[in-house]
py3Dmol code that shows the C-alpha trace and the ligand (Angstrom):
import py3Dmol

protein = """\
ATOM      1  CA  MET A   1     194.473 145.484 -21.810  1.00  0.00           C
ATOM      2  CA  LEU A   2     197.571 144.565 -19.894  1.00  0.00           C
ATOM      3  CA  ILE A   3     197.620 140.834 -20.475  1.00  0.00           C
ATOM      4  CA  LYS A   4     197.719 138.819 -23.655  1.00  0.00           C
ATOM      5  CA  ARG A   5     196.521 135.593 -22.071  1.00  0.00           C
ATOM      6  CA  ARG A   6     192.830 134.967 -21.762  1.00  0.00           C
ATOM      7  CA  ALA A   7     191.639 134.802 -18.186  1.00  0.00           C
ATOM      8  CA  GLY A   8     189.735 131.662 -17.163  1.00  0.00           C
ATOM      9  CA  TRP A   9     186.525 133.512 -16.615  1.00  0.00           C
ATOM     10  CA  GLU A  10     186.606 134.677 -20.223  1.00  0.00           C
ATOM     11  CA  MET A  11     185.964 131.052 -21.139  1.00  0.00           C
ATOM     12  CA  PRO A  12     182.730 130.608 -23.083  1.00  0.00           C
ATOM     13  CA  GLU A  13     180.094 128.566 -21.252  1.00  0.00           C
ATOM     14  CA  ARG A  14     180.278 125.798 -23.885  1.00  0.00           C
ATOM     15  CA  GLU A  15     183.917 125.125 -22.936  1.00  0.00           C
ATOM     16  CA  ALA A  16     183.133 124.615 -19.278  1.00  0.00           C
ATOM     17  CA  THR A  17     183.809 121.089 -18.072  1.00  0.00           C
ATOM     18  CA  PRO A  18     180.534 119.216 -17.643  1.00  0.00           C
ATOM     19  CA  GLU A  19     179.771 118.735 -13.986  1.00  0.00           C
ATOM     20  CA  GLY A  20     179.035 115.028 -14.550  1.00  0.00           C
ATOM     21  CA  VAL A  21     182.717 114.399 -15.268  1.00  0.00           C
ATOM     22  CA  PHE A  22     183.486 115.307 -11.713  1.00  0.00           C
ATOM     23  CA  LEU A  23     180.815 113.354  -9.898  1.00  0.00           C
ATOM     24  CA  ASN A  24     182.193 111.211  -7.116  1.00  0.00           C
ATOM     25  CA  ARG A  25     185.741 112.361  -7.734  1.00  0.00           C
ATOM     26  CA  ARG A  26     186.194 112.920  -4.015  1.00  0.00           C
ATOM     27  CA  GLN A  27     185.549 109.247  -3.296  1.00  0.00           C
ATOM     28  CA  LEU A  28     187.646 108.145  -6.264  1.00  0.00           C
ATOM     29  CA  ILE A  29     190.674 110.185  -5.345  1.00  0.00           C
ATOM     30  CA  GLY A  30     190.748 109.056  -1.747  1.00  0.00           C
ATOM     31  CA  ALA A  31     192.835 110.487   1.040  1.00  0.00           C
ATOM     32  CA  GLY A  32     195.227 107.512   0.854  1.00  0.00           C
ATOM     33  CA  LEU A  33     196.500 108.543  -2.536  1.00  0.00           C
ATOM     34  CA  ILE A  34     197.260 112.005  -1.286  1.00  0.00           C
ATOM     35  CA  ALA A  35     199.126 110.687   1.723  1.00  0.00           C
ATOM     36  CA  ALA A  36     201.070 108.271  -0.511  1.00  0.00           C
ATOM     37  CA  ALA A  37     202.173 111.177  -2.667  1.00  0.00           C
ATOM     38  CA  GLY A  38     203.569 112.887   0.420  1.00  0.00           C
ATOM     39  CA  LEU A  39     201.264 115.859   0.057  1.00  0.00           C
ATOM     40  CA  PRO A  40     199.702 117.622   3.006  1.00  0.00           C
ATOM     41  CA  GLN A  41     196.162 116.708   3.901  1.00  0.00           C
ATOM     42  CA  ALA A  42     194.659 120.140   3.836  1.00  0.00           C
ATOM     43  CA  ALA A  43     191.602 121.121   5.792  1.00  0.00           C
ATOM     44  CA  ALA A  44     190.579 117.744   7.136  1.00  0.00           C
ATOM     45  CA  ALA A  45     192.507 118.096  10.380  1.00  0.00           C
ATOM     46  CA  GLN A  46     191.259 121.554  11.302  1.00  0.00           C
ATOM     47  CA  THR A  47     189.106 121.821  14.426  1.00  0.00           C
ATOM     48  CA  PRO A  48     186.320 119.598  13.070  1.00  0.00           C
ATOM     49  CA  ASP A  49     184.551 119.725  16.454  1.00  0.00           C
ATOM     50  CA  LEU A  50     183.355 123.250  15.617  1.00  0.00           C
ATOM     51  CA  TYR A  51     181.303 122.056  12.651  1.00  0.00           C
ATOM     52  CA  PRO A  52     178.492 122.196  11.849  1.00  0.00           C
ATOM     53  CA  ALA A  53     178.116 125.564  13.528  1.00  0.00           C
ATOM     54  CA  ARG A  54     174.805 127.021  14.636  1.00  0.00           C
ATOM     55  CA  ARG A  55     172.868 128.339  11.646  1.00  0.00           C
ATOM     56  CA  ASN A  56     171.924 132.008  11.736  1.00  0.00           C
ATOM     57  CA  GLU A  57     168.317 131.832  10.513  1.00  0.00           C
ATOM     58  CA  ALA A  58     168.308 135.519   9.592  1.00  0.00           C
ATOM     59  CA  TYR A  59     169.993 134.601   6.303  1.00  0.00           C
ATOM     60  CA  LYS A  60     167.552 132.618   4.209  1.00  0.00           C
ATOM     61  CA  LEU A  61     167.631 131.658   0.540  1.00  0.00           C
ATOM     62  CA  ASP A  62     164.916 132.206  -2.042  1.00  0.00           C
ATOM     63  CA  VAL A  63     166.737 129.934  -4.517  1.00  0.00           C
ATOM     64  CA  PRO A  64     167.652 126.222  -4.209  1.00  0.00           C
ATOM     65  CA  LEU A  65     170.844 125.255  -2.411  1.00  0.00           C
ATOM     66  CA  THR A  66     173.602 124.101  -4.791  1.00  0.00           C
ATOM     67  CA  ALA A  67     174.660 120.450  -4.476  1.00  0.00           C
ATOM     68  CA  GLU A  68     177.897 120.138  -2.518  1.00  0.00           C
ATOM     69  CA  ASP A  69     179.703 118.280  -5.317  1.00  0.00           C
ATOM     70  CA  ASP A  70     178.799 120.936  -7.853  1.00  0.00           C
ATOM     71  CA  ALA A  71     180.193 123.740  -5.702  1.00  0.00           C
ATOM     72  CA  ALA A  72     183.268 121.697  -4.774  1.00  0.00           C
ATOM     73  CA  ASN A  73     184.311 120.865  -8.323  1.00  0.00           C
ATOM     74  CA  TYR A  74     183.868 124.095 -10.265  1.00  0.00           C
ATOM     75  CA  ASN A  75     186.292 126.557  -8.753  1.00  0.00           C
ATOM     76  CA  ASN A  76     188.329 129.637  -9.545  1.00  0.00           C
ATOM     77  CA  PHE A  77     191.708 129.561  -7.808  1.00  0.00           C
ATOM     78  CA  TYR A  78     194.262 130.922 -10.253  1.00  0.00           C
ATOM     79  CA  GLU A  79     197.159 130.080  -7.980  1.00  0.00           C
ATOM     80  CA  PHE A  80     196.506 126.447  -8.940  1.00  0.00           C
ATOM     81  CA  GLY A  81     195.580 126.877 -12.588  1.00  0.00           C
ATOM     82  CA  MET A  82     193.209 128.674 -14.876  1.00  0.00           C
ATOM     83  CA  SER A  83     190.699 125.851 -15.314  1.00  0.00           C
ATOM     84  CA  LYS A  84     187.795 125.093 -12.986  1.00  0.00           C
ATOM     85  CA  ASP A  85     189.398 121.761 -12.143  1.00  0.00           C
ATOM     86  CA  ILE A  86     191.899 122.686  -9.454  1.00  0.00           C
ATOM     87  CA  VAL A  87     190.812 120.374  -6.626  1.00  0.00           C
ATOM     88  CA  ASP A  88     193.854 118.071  -6.799  1.00  0.00           C
ATOM     89  CA  ALA A  89     196.349 120.878  -7.383  1.00  0.00           C
ATOM     90  CA  SER A  90     194.960 122.915  -4.479  1.00  0.00           C
ATOM     91  CA  ARG A  91     195.568 120.036  -2.069  1.00  0.00           C
ATOM     92  CA  ARG A  92     199.270 120.833  -2.237  1.00  0.00           C
ATOM     93  CA  LEU A  93     198.595 123.851  -0.036  1.00  0.00           C
ATOM     94  CA  ALA A  94     199.524 123.028   3.564  1.00  0.00           C
ATOM     95  CA  THR A  95     196.930 124.772   5.709  1.00  0.00           C
ATOM     96  CA  LYS A  96     198.061 123.636   9.143  1.00  0.00           C
ATOM     97  CA  PRO A  97     199.619 125.414  10.909  1.00  0.00           C
ATOM     98  CA  TRP A  98     198.297 128.669   9.449  1.00  0.00           C
ATOM     99  CA  THR A  99     198.623 132.157  10.814  1.00  0.00           C
ATOM    100  CA  VAL A 100     196.961 135.406   9.842  1.00  0.00           C
ATOM    101  CA  GLN A 101     198.972 138.575  10.190  1.00  0.00           C
ATOM    102  CA  VAL A 102     197.117 141.775  11.128  1.00  0.00           C
ATOM    103  CA  GLU A 103     199.023 144.952  10.365  1.00  0.00           C
ATOM    104  CA  GLY A 104     198.831 148.624   9.473  1.00  0.00           C
ATOM    105  CA  LEU A 105     196.589 151.151  11.204  1.00  0.00           C
ATOM    106  CA  VAL A 106     195.563 149.098  14.245  1.00  0.00           C
ATOM    107  CA  GLU A 107     196.200 149.683  17.949  1.00  0.00           C
ATOM    108  CA  LYS A 108     198.730 146.870  18.010  1.00  0.00           C
ATOM    109  CA  PRO A 109     199.704 144.713  14.998  1.00  0.00           C
ATOM    110  CA  PHE A 110     199.582 140.976  15.734  1.00  0.00           C
ATOM    111  CA  GLU A 111     199.771 137.541  14.221  1.00  0.00           C
ATOM    112  CA  ILE A 112     197.140 134.999  15.193  1.00  0.00           C
ATOM    113  CA  ASP A 113     197.132 131.241  14.785  1.00  0.00           C
ATOM    114  CA  PHE A 114     194.119 130.088  12.793  1.00  0.00           C
ATOM    115  CA  ASP A 115     192.981 127.551  15.423  1.00  0.00           C
ATOM    116  CA  GLU A 116     193.279 130.205  18.118  1.00  0.00           C
ATOM    117  CA  LEU A 117     191.168 132.580  16.043  1.00  0.00           C
ATOM    118  CA  LEU A 118     188.453 129.938  15.808  1.00  0.00           C
ATOM    119  CA  ARG A 119     188.366 129.601  19.580  1.00  0.00           C
ATOM    120  CA  LYS A 120     188.267 133.361  20.055  1.00  0.00           C
ATOM    121  CA  LEU A 121     185.403 134.377  17.776  1.00  0.00           C
ATOM    122  CA  PRO A 122     182.232 132.291  17.433  1.00  0.00           C
ATOM    123  CA  LEU A 123     181.409 130.624  14.147  1.00  0.00           C
ATOM    124  CA  GLU A 124     177.991 130.657  12.564  1.00  0.00           C
ATOM    125  CA  GLU A 125     176.475 129.187   9.441  1.00  0.00           C
ATOM    126  CA  ARG A 126     174.704 131.310   6.837  1.00  0.00           C
ATOM    127  CA  LEU A 127     173.025 130.439   3.557  1.00  0.00           C
ATOM    128  CA  TYR A 128     174.178 132.919   0.924  1.00  0.00           C
ATOM    129  CA  ARG A 129     173.796 133.462  -2.771  1.00  0.00           C
ATOM    130  CA  PHE A 130     177.123 133.667  -4.624  1.00  0.00           C
ATOM    131  CA  ARG A 131     177.534 135.311  -8.028  1.00  0.00           C
ATOM    132  CA  CYS A 132     180.693 135.074 -10.148  1.00  0.00           C
ATOM    133  CA  VAL A 133     181.498 137.860 -12.602  1.00  0.00           C
ATOM    134  CA  GLU A 134     181.559 135.129 -15.277  1.00  0.00           C
ATOM    135  CA  ALA A 135     177.742 134.965 -14.881  1.00  0.00           C
ATOM    136  CA  TRP A 136     177.411 131.654 -13.047  1.00  0.00           C
ATOM    137  CA  ALA A 137     175.825 131.508  -9.636  1.00  0.00           C
ATOM    138  CA  MET A 138     175.385 129.168  -6.696  1.00  0.00           C
ATOM    139  CA  ALA A 139     173.868 129.221  -3.201  1.00  0.00           C
ATOM    140  CA  VAL A 140     175.763 127.506  -0.380  1.00  0.00           C
ATOM    141  CA  PRO A 141     175.950 127.208   3.414  1.00  0.00           C
ATOM    142  CA  TRP A 142     179.127 128.988   4.532  1.00  0.00           C
ATOM    143  CA  THR A 143     180.464 128.777   8.067  1.00  0.00           C
ATOM    144  CA  GLY A 144     182.454 131.727   9.290  1.00  0.00           C
ATOM    145  CA  ILE A 145     183.147 134.650  11.544  1.00  0.00           C
ATOM    146  CA  PRO A 146     181.311 137.905  10.770  1.00  0.00           C
ATOM    147  CA  LEU A 147     184.056 140.183   9.466  1.00  0.00           C
ATOM    148  CA  LYS A 148     182.826 142.962  11.720  1.00  0.00           C
ATOM    149  CA  SER A 149     183.704 140.854  14.801  1.00  0.00           C
ATOM    150  CA  PHE A 150     187.193 140.396  13.408  1.00  0.00           C
ATOM    151  CA  VAL A 151     187.516 144.155  12.786  1.00  0.00           C
ATOM    152  CA  ALA A 152     186.536 144.777  16.421  1.00  0.00           C
ATOM    153  CA  LEU A 153     189.228 142.315  17.520  1.00  0.00           C
ATOM    154  CA  ALA A 154     191.841 144.097  15.393  1.00  0.00           C
ATOM    155  CA  LYS A 155     190.982 147.532  16.882  1.00  0.00           C
ATOM    156  CA  PRO A 156     191.619 149.786  13.863  1.00  0.00           C
ATOM    157  CA  LEU A 157     192.757 153.370  14.366  1.00  0.00           C
ATOM    158  CA  SER A 158     190.571 156.209  13.121  1.00  0.00           C
ATOM    159  CA  GLY A 159     192.840 156.738  10.092  1.00  0.00           C
ATOM    160  CA  ALA A 160     192.032 153.242   8.763  1.00  0.00           C
ATOM    161  CA  LYS A 161     189.608 153.673   5.857  1.00  0.00           C
ATOM    162  CA  TYR A 162     190.111 150.400   3.978  1.00  0.00           C
ATOM    163  CA  ILE A 163     191.025 146.785   4.623  1.00  0.00           C
ATOM    164  CA  ARG A 164     193.382 144.936   2.310  1.00  0.00           C
ATOM    165  CA  PHE A 165     193.370 141.121   2.234  1.00  0.00           C
ATOM    166  CA  GLU A 166     196.334 139.163   0.925  1.00  0.00           C
ATOM    167  CA  THR A 167     196.619 135.479  -0.051  1.00  0.00           C
ATOM    168  CA  PHE A 168     199.692 133.284   0.597  1.00  0.00           C
ATOM    169  CA  LEU A 169     202.640 133.497  -1.792  1.00  0.00           C
ATOM    170  CA  ASN A 170     204.445 130.254  -2.576  1.00  0.00           C
ATOM    171  CA  PRO A 171     205.072 129.422  -6.246  1.00  0.00           C
ATOM    172  CA  ARG A 172     206.557 126.064  -5.222  1.00  0.00           C
ATOM    173  CA  VAL A 173     203.126 124.773  -4.171  1.00  0.00           C
ATOM    174  CA  ALA A 174     201.021 127.082  -6.345  1.00  0.00           C
ATOM    175  CA  PRO A 175     202.322 126.848  -9.912  1.00  0.00           C
ATOM    176  CA  GLY A 176     200.065 129.664 -11.100  1.00  0.00           C
ATOM    177  CA  GLN A 177     202.139 132.024  -9.005  1.00  0.00           C
ATOM    178  CA  GLY A 178     205.074 131.251 -11.273  1.00  0.00           C
ATOM    179  CA  GLN A 179     203.239 133.151 -14.022  1.00  0.00           C
ATOM    180  CA  ARG A 180     204.926 136.493 -13.740  1.00  0.00           C
ATOM    181  CA  TRP A 181     202.359 138.545 -15.675  1.00  0.00           C
ATOM    182  CA  TYR A 182     199.937 138.261 -12.757  1.00  0.00           C
ATOM    183  CA  PRO A 183     200.420 140.672  -9.846  1.00  0.00           C
ATOM    184  CA  TRP A 184     200.783 137.975  -7.144  1.00  0.00           C
ATOM    185  CA  PRO A 185     199.927 137.585  -4.376  1.00  0.00           C
ATOM    186  CA  TYR A 186     196.149 137.840  -4.913  1.00  0.00           C
ATOM    187  CA  THR A 187     194.828 140.796  -2.975  1.00  0.00           C
ATOM    188  CA  GLU A 188     191.408 142.311  -2.418  1.00  0.00           C
ATOM    189  CA  GLY A 189     189.970 145.214  -0.485  1.00  0.00           C
ATOM    190  CA  LEU A 190     186.885 146.660   1.180  1.00  0.00           C
ATOM    191  CA  THR A 191     186.087 149.986   2.787  1.00  0.00           C
ATOM    192  CA  ILE A 192     185.813 149.892   6.569  1.00  0.00           C
ATOM    193  CA  ALA A 193     182.102 150.677   6.181  1.00  0.00           C
ATOM    194  CA  GLU A 194     181.669 147.623   3.943  1.00  0.00           C
ATOM    195  CA  ALA A 195     183.763 145.443   6.234  1.00  0.00           C
ATOM    196  CA  THR A 196     181.672 146.353   9.252  1.00  0.00           C
ATOM    197  CA  ASN A 197     178.387 145.748   7.452  1.00  0.00           C
ATOM    198  CA  GLU A 198     176.551 142.659   8.749  1.00  0.00           C
ATOM    199  CA  LEU A 199     177.088 140.578   5.582  1.00  0.00           C
ATOM    200  CA  PRO A 200     180.816 139.907   5.001  1.00  0.00           C
ATOM    201  CA  LEU A 201     182.053 136.657   6.486  1.00  0.00           C
ATOM    202  CA  LEU A 202     185.541 135.360   7.095  1.00  0.00           C
ATOM    203  CA  VAL A 203     184.678 131.873   5.970  1.00  0.00           C
ATOM    204  CA  THR A 204     186.292 128.767   7.455  1.00  0.00           C
ATOM    205  CA  GLY A 205     183.747 126.110   6.475  1.00  0.00           C
ATOM    206  CA  ILE A 206     181.200 125.044   3.895  1.00  0.00           C
ATOM    207  CA  TYR A 207     178.368 122.471   4.017  1.00  0.00           C
ATOM    208  CA  GLY A 208     178.900 122.053   7.746  1.00  0.00           C
ATOM    209  CA  LYS A 209     182.578 121.041   7.454  1.00  0.00           C
ATOM    210  CA  PRO A 210     185.967 122.771   7.478  1.00  0.00           C
ATOM    211  CA  LEU A 211     186.705 124.513   4.185  1.00  0.00           C
ATOM    212  CA  PRO A 212     188.455 122.281   1.626  1.00  0.00           C
ATOM    213  CA  THR A 213     191.471 123.773  -0.130  1.00  0.00           C
ATOM    214  CA  GLN A 214     189.747 124.404  -3.456  1.00  0.00           C
ATOM    215  CA  HIS A 215     187.339 126.788  -1.702  1.00  0.00           C
ATOM    216  CA  GLY A 216     190.211 128.708  -0.079  1.00  0.00           C
ATOM    217  CA  ALA A 217     191.160 126.870   3.111  1.00  0.00           C
ATOM    218  CA  PRO A 218     191.648 127.603   5.837  1.00  0.00           C
ATOM    219  CA  ILE A 219     190.106 131.094   5.733  1.00  0.00           C
ATOM    220  CA  ARG A 220     188.638 133.223   2.952  1.00  0.00           C
ATOM    221  CA  LEU A 221     186.379 136.211   2.525  1.00  0.00           C
ATOM    222  CA  ILE A 222     182.752 136.076   1.330  1.00  0.00           C
ATOM    223  CA  THR A 223     180.962 139.275   0.269  1.00  0.00           C
ATOM    224  CA  PRO A 224     177.697 137.970  -1.193  1.00  0.00           C
ATOM    225  CA  TRP A 225     176.542 141.245  -2.800  1.00  0.00           C
ATOM    226  CA  LYS A 226     179.743 141.575  -4.841  1.00  0.00           C
ATOM    227  CA  TYR A 227     181.116 139.556  -7.740  1.00  0.00           C
ATOM    228  CA  GLY A 228     182.962 136.464  -6.552  1.00  0.00           C
ATOM    229  CA  PHE A 229     186.462 137.704  -7.337  1.00  0.00           C
ATOM    230  CA  LYS A 230     186.204 139.981  -4.273  1.00  0.00           C
ATOM    231  CA  SER A 231     185.943 136.840  -2.107  1.00  0.00           C
ATOM    232  CA  VAL A 232     189.688 136.281  -1.723  1.00  0.00           C
ATOM    233  CA  LYS A 233     190.810 132.795  -0.704  1.00  0.00           C
ATOM    234  CA  SER A 234     193.451 131.467   1.726  1.00  0.00           C
ATOM    235  CA  ILE A 235     194.101 134.768   3.506  1.00  0.00           C
ATOM    236  CA  ARG A 236     197.490 135.280   5.148  1.00  0.00           C
ATOM    237  CA  LYS A 237     197.530 138.988   5.824  1.00  0.00           C
ATOM    238  CA  ILE A 238     194.891 141.589   6.697  1.00  0.00           C
ATOM    239  CA  SER A 239     196.054 145.220   6.572  1.00  0.00           C
ATOM    240  CA  PHE A 240     194.191 148.299   7.745  1.00  0.00           C
ATOM    241  CA  VAL A 241     195.139 151.189   5.464  1.00  0.00           C
ATOM    242  CA  ALA A 242     194.309 154.824   4.751  1.00  0.00           C
ATOM    243  CA  GLU A 243     194.292 154.618   0.930  1.00  0.00           C
ATOM    244  CA  ARG A 244     192.160 152.456  -1.340  1.00  0.00           C
ATOM    245  CA  PRO A 245     194.253 149.383  -2.115  1.00  0.00           C
ATOM    246  CA  LYS A 246     194.823 148.307  -5.698  1.00  0.00           C
ATOM    247  CA  THR A 247     193.377 144.814  -6.021  1.00  0.00           C
ATOM    248  CA  PHE A 248     194.689 141.842  -8.020  1.00  0.00           C
ATOM    249  CA  TRP A 249     192.187 142.033 -10.860  1.00  0.00           C
ATOM    250  CA  GLU A 250     192.164 145.805 -10.908  1.00  0.00           C
ATOM    251  CA  GLY A 251     195.941 145.702 -11.314  1.00  0.00           C
ATOM    252  CA  LEU A 252     195.531 143.312 -14.212  1.00  0.00           C
ATOM    253  CA  GLN A 253     192.610 144.883 -16.032  1.00  0.00           C
ATOM    254  CA  ALA A 254     191.009 147.860 -14.323  1.00  0.00           C
ATOM    255  CA  SER A 255     188.555 148.532 -17.153  1.00  0.00           C
ATOM    256  CA  GLU A 256     186.856 145.184 -16.473  1.00  0.00           C
ATOM    257  CA  TYR A 257     187.365 144.456 -12.767  1.00  0.00           C
ATOM    258  CA  GLY A 258     187.058 147.460 -10.507  1.00  0.00           C
ATOM    259  CA  PHE A 259     187.387 147.968  -6.784  1.00  0.00           C
ATOM    260  CA  TRP A 260     183.654 148.030  -5.993  1.00  0.00           C
ATOM    261  CA  ALA A 261     182.383 145.159  -8.155  1.00  0.00           C
ATOM    262  CA  ASN A 262     178.832 145.203  -6.791  1.00  0.00           C
ATOM    263  CA  VAL A 263     176.445 142.903  -8.670  1.00  0.00           C
ATOM    264  CA  ASN A 264     174.103 144.731 -11.045  1.00  0.00           C
ATOM    265  CA  PRO A 265     172.104 143.174 -13.908  1.00  0.00           C
ATOM    266  CA  ALA A 266     171.924 146.543 -15.683  1.00  0.00           C
ATOM    267  CA  VAL A 267     175.682 147.065 -15.943  1.00  0.00           C
ATOM    268  CA  PRO A 268     177.221 144.632 -18.436  1.00  0.00           C
ATOM    269  CA  HIS A 269     180.779 143.441 -18.238  1.00  0.00           C
ATOM    270  CA  PRO A 270     182.536 145.041 -21.245  1.00  0.00           C
ATOM    271  CA  ARG A 271     182.441 141.643 -23.002  1.00  0.00           C
ATOM    272  CA  TRP A 272     179.210 139.997 -21.793  1.00  0.00           C
ATOM    273  CA  SER A 273     175.818 140.726 -20.264  1.00  0.00           C
ATOM    274  CA  GLN A 274     175.185 140.448 -16.534  1.00  0.00           C
ATOM    275  CA  ALA A 275     171.387 140.448 -16.926  1.00  0.00           C
ATOM    276  CA  SER A 276     171.018 136.745 -16.115  1.00  0.00           C
ATOM    277  CA  GLU A 277     173.038 133.989 -14.449  1.00  0.00           C
ATOM    278  CA  GLN A 278     173.666 130.315 -15.123  1.00  0.00           C
ATOM    279  CA  VAL A 279     172.688 128.216 -12.105  1.00  0.00           C
ATOM    280  CA  LEU A 280     175.584 125.908 -11.220  1.00  0.00           C
ATOM    281  CA  GLY A 281     174.635 122.235 -11.521  1.00  0.00           C
ATOM    282  CA  SER A 282     171.483 122.916 -13.560  1.00  0.00           C
ATOM    283  CA  ARG A 283     170.368 124.028 -17.006  1.00  0.00           C
ATOM    284  CA  ASP A 284     168.453 126.968 -15.567  1.00  0.00           C
ATOM    285  CA  ARG A 285     169.246 130.598 -16.031  1.00  0.00           C
ATOM    286  CA  ARG A 286     167.614 133.144 -13.774  1.00  0.00           C
ATOM    287  CA  PRO A 287     167.594 136.937 -13.717  1.00  0.00           C
ATOM    288  CA  THR A 288     170.479 138.591 -11.877  1.00  0.00           C
ATOM    289  CA  LEU A 289     169.435 140.702  -8.886  1.00  0.00           C
ATOM    290  CA  ILE A 290     170.904 144.072  -7.986  1.00  0.00           C
ATOM    291  CA  TYR A 291     173.420 143.612  -5.166  1.00  0.00           C
ATOM    292  CA  ASN A 292     172.777 139.900  -5.739  1.00  0.00           C
ATOM    293  CA  GLY A 293     169.561 140.281  -3.723  1.00  0.00           C
ATOM    294  CA  TYR A 294     171.187 141.974  -0.712  1.00  0.00           C
ATOM    295  CA  GLY A 295     170.205 145.588  -1.474  1.00  0.00           C
ATOM    296  CA  GLU A 296     168.306 145.936   1.775  1.00  0.00           C
ATOM    297  CA  GLN A 297     171.497 145.277   3.739  1.00  0.00           C
ATOM    298  CA  VAL A 298     174.042 147.137   1.596  1.00  0.00           C
ATOM    299  CA  ALA A 299     172.509 149.810  -0.680  1.00  0.00           C
ATOM    300  CA  GLY A 300     172.969 152.407   2.069  1.00  0.00           C
ATOM    301  CA  LEU A 301     176.740 151.902   1.962  1.00  0.00           C
ATOM    302  CA  TYR A 302     176.876 153.630  -1.414  1.00  0.00           C
ATOM    303  CA  LYS A 303     174.886 156.817  -0.721  1.00  0.00           C
ATOM    304  CA  GLY A 304     177.009 159.748  -1.844  1.00  0.00           C
ATOM    305  CA  LEU A 305     179.272 157.501  -3.939  1.00  0.00           C
ATOM    306  CA  GLU A 306     177.108 157.580  -7.068  1.00  0.00           C
ATOM    307  CA  GLY A 307     179.993 159.091  -9.075  1.00  0.00           C
ATOM    308  CA  GLU A 308     182.087 155.954  -8.514  1.00  0.00           C
ATOM    309  CA  ARG A 309     182.122 152.901 -10.787  1.00  0.00           C
ATOM    310  CA  LEU A 310     180.157 150.970  -8.170  1.00  0.00           C
ATOM    311  CA  PHE A 311     179.150 148.042 -10.365  1.00  0.00           C
ATOM    312  CA  MET A 312     182.285 146.996 -12.189  1.00  0.00           C
TER     313      MET A 312
END
"""
ligand_1 = """\
24
LIG
N 191.057 133.932 -4.352
C 192.308 133.619 -4.766
N 193.303 133.681 -3.878
N 192.577 133.261 -6.043
C 191.589 133.208 -6.995
O 191.870 132.888 -8.160
N 189.204 133.532 -7.501
C 188.041 134.341 -7.145
C 187.618 134.116 -5.692
N 188.753 134.146 -4.800
C 190.264 133.532 -6.603
C 190.035 133.867 -5.245
C 186.905 134.101 -8.022
S 187.011 134.732 -9.584
C 185.778 133.447 -7.602
S 184.388 133.360 -8.576
C 185.736 132.777 -6.304
O 186.970 132.847 -5.592
C 185.375 131.307 -6.494
O 185.175 130.687 -5.248
P 184.851 129.132 -5.183
O 185.868 128.435 -6.049
O 184.942 128.741 -3.756
O 183.468 128.954 -5.733
"""
view = py3Dmol.view(width=600, height=400)
view.addModel(protein, "pdb")
view.setStyle({"model": 0}, {"cartoon": {"style": "trace"}})
view.addModel(ligand_1, "xyz")
view.setStyle({"model": 1}, {"stick": {}})
view.zoomTo()
view.show()
């Protein structure tokens, strides 16, 4: 184990902040207070005319949708602290203007303005299950661009085998990034085959509105068949590379958080079971599903890779 400090997702369930504490906090905080404090007003200004986007009915849920307030007030965003209560802190992140840099093994590296990206590639809404490695789960309507459309836009060269995603780096607005034992900036990775599967979304909205900062504004990844830590927030750089990138959590603790991190009830985390999941905003637990219920879409990606640690 490389770190002495306990990661937030090692927190026992009983220590989690009760959701009731957070009810109505959005209304209570009020945009005026933020403006008075001289802090940027995050996602609110971003191309609201594009939301809600057309829902893609191919992606249906067999579990209830999570209440918006529950999803919006129980977050992991270590840049802004190790608790689940990072809404206020995350609002310090100025998300406009925002550019995404595309580099590495592509025909021509480029930098694209976030608003321009939204006009270039159509948005759609999808209802997805989401499963955190900490064994809590939710189901939410994400709005985003299918990652495979973005890959087509980037025009990778044949030598590109993986995609590496990198979050912003600015310890002045993100105090967590002042903690030197973490390998900042947060990075994640997928194989090109995974990235061009139908499921991954570059998410820019949730519940029919632009993404708020606590969910990773203005643009984050969502890979619904993998544990939530793969779904990197507030992406600044996307690199096409030949070698498998070392990811943030892998760099910190490879024995517990691997590259593949596909959901599997039969493969426990070294310190807790993954057999069932706590439903966010409810007392219910339900059984965990292999690939979080998306086996039909993704199981084929892993044929021939059975020797890999696919589920951790
Ligand atoms: N991305 C960044 N940049 N920093 C983080 O700490 N946490 C991850 C993931 N993406 C994280 C991140 C984890 S552990 C989870 S479970 C999800 O974001 C949580 O997403 P949510 O807060 O929108 O529910």
